N, C-alpha and C positions, 0 to 999 in steps of 0.2 A: 514984618509982624513979629512981635515978641513970642518966644517959645511957649509961654504960659497961655497965650491966646489960641494956640493951635488945637485942633481936634485930635485927641489922643486915641490912636487906633490899635486894636489887636487884630493881627492877620493870621488866620489859621488855614493851612492847606498842607496835605501830606506830600506834595511835590515841592522840593526845595527850589527848583528852577522857576516854578510858577510863583512861589512866594517872592523870589528875588525880582521877577518882572513886575509883579503887582506892587511890590514895595517901591520900586523905582517910579512907577506912575504916581503913587500917593505922596511920596516924600518930595517929589518935584513941585508940589503945590505949596504955596506960601501959608495956607491955613490948615494943612493936614500933616500929621507925622505918625509913623508907625513906631510904637514904643514897646511892643511885645509881639512875638511870633509863636506859633504852635504847629505841631505836625499832625495832630489828631484832635478829635472833639474833647476827649478827657483832658488833654494838656491845655486846651483852650480854656476850660473851666478853671484849671489850676492857675493859669496866667491871669485870668480875670480876678481871681481872689488876691493875687499878689501885686497888681498894678491899679493905679487910678486911670480909668478908661472912660472915654465918651462913646466909642463906637467899636463894635466887633464885626469884622468882615470874615465870614465863615464859608469855606467850601462845603458843599452838601455831602459829597461822597468822601468820607475819611474813615480810617480804621478806628476800632474800639467804640467810639461814638460818632455818629454822623453829625454834620453841621446842624441839621434840624433837631436832633436829639440834644445837642449842646445848647442850641438856641432856647429850647424849652427850659433847660436847667438854668441858663443865664438869666432868663426872664424872671425866674423865681428868686435867684440869688441877688441880682442887680436890676431891679425894675426900671431904673432910670437909664440903664445902658441901652443905646440904640444898636440894632442888629441888622446886618445886610448879608444876603446869601450870594455866593458865587456858585455857578454850576456849569458843567459841560452839557447839561440837558436843556434843550429849548422846549420845555414842556409846561403847559398851562397849570397842570396839577401841582407842580413844584411851587408855582407862585402862590396858590391858595394854601399849600402846606406851610410855606414860609410865613404867611400871615398868621396862620393858626399857631405857629411856634413862637410868635412874638416878634418876628422880623418885619422890617419896613418894606421888604420886597426882595427881588433878586436880579442879578445881572449875569447873563451868559458870559463865560470866559472869552468867547469868540469876539465879543464887542467890548471887553473890559477897557481897552485902551481908549475907546470913544466915550463910554457911558459911565464908567465906575466913579470918576470924580464927582460928576453931577449926582449920582446915586448916593454917594457918601454925604454930600451936602444936604440932600433932601432928607436923608435919614436923621441927620442932626437937627433939622428943623421939625422933626417928627411928622414928616409927610411920607405917605406910601410912594414907592418908586417902582415903576414897571418900564422896562426899556422900550423905546418907541416902536420897534419892529413888532412887538407882541400886542400892542393896544388894540388894533383892528380885530385880530383873531379872537382875543379874549372877549371883547364887547359883543362880537357876533355870536360867540358861543354862549355867553350868558343870556343874551336876548332869546336865543333859540330855546335854551333850557327853561327860561321863564314862560315862554309861549306854551311849552309843553307841560308846564306845571311841575318840573323836576327840581328837587333840591340839589345842592352840591353833594357829590358823593361822600358818604361817610367813610371814615378810616376803618379798615378791616380788622385791625388789631389795636390793642391798648399800647400806651407808651412803654410799659414794662415788657410786654410781649415783643414789641418792635426791637427793644434793646437786645433781648435774648435771641430773637430771630437773626439779627445781624451778626452777633458773636458766634452763633452756631454756624452760619454760612461762612464765616471767616476761618472755621476749622478749630475753634476752641472746644475743649472738653467741658463737660458739665461742671467739674470741679473748678476749672479755670474761670468759667463764667461766674460761678458762685463767688469766687474770690474777688473778681472784678466788681461785681454788683453787691457784694456783702450779703449774700443769701446762701442757703444751703444747696448742695448739689441736688438733693431730692426736690427742692422747690423749682430748681431749673428744669429738671426732668418733667415735672408736672406742667410747667408753663410750655415746655416744648411739645408735649403731647397735645395740649390744648390748641397750640398754634397749628399743628399739622391737621388736627380735626377741623378747626375753624376754616382753614384755607383749602381743605380738601387735598392735602399733599400727603405723599406716602413716605418720603425719606429725605435725607440731607441733600441729595442731588436736586430734587425738585424744590426743596426749600431754598437752596442757593440760587437756582434760576429765578425764583420769585423775588429774592432779595436784590438781584441784579435789575430785574424789571422795575422794582419799586425804588431804585436809586439808592439803596442802603449800602451796596458795595459796588465796586467797579469790576467789569468783566476782565 
């Protein structure tokens, strides 16, 4: 297959060894090629601006911006770019968060060697992908919620609050966060106070624990 006909992929993961392994899986296929790599969500956005891409494969837990945060921004910047999430977490909530962020679905890293290629092709066809092992549990859960009249759980914080929460949990100062997000340190402090109040948290330690549970940072 000529190079021009291949699906051009951006691969973003903060672990170089993981990127290398995933790249080998993708580049081994005749219709897929990795043309750009990134080590965090912010760099993924930069690479998407710099390259012609068909698909972005993003790890969920990355420094600076998570894959979900990057996906939201990429969906705004490049509406035609297809997005697929990789994750260490086998968690149904990440599937729904991925869809909300503009992704076609997600693949656990534990089954990437088996399911990632199929997921990439589904994403390019603009079809949602959920790896086979999760289908039964998801359908059962959704049916149970529907029977009880429950909606899908709403997000606890806004996109901006999530960005600040993640950066605080990573140990950045208010000034550093302001520089990264192009806002003032006072605005960061105001957001931080709102986050603590909204989530019922007292300090950075509790905030960090919340960020780990929410998949914003790795423990």
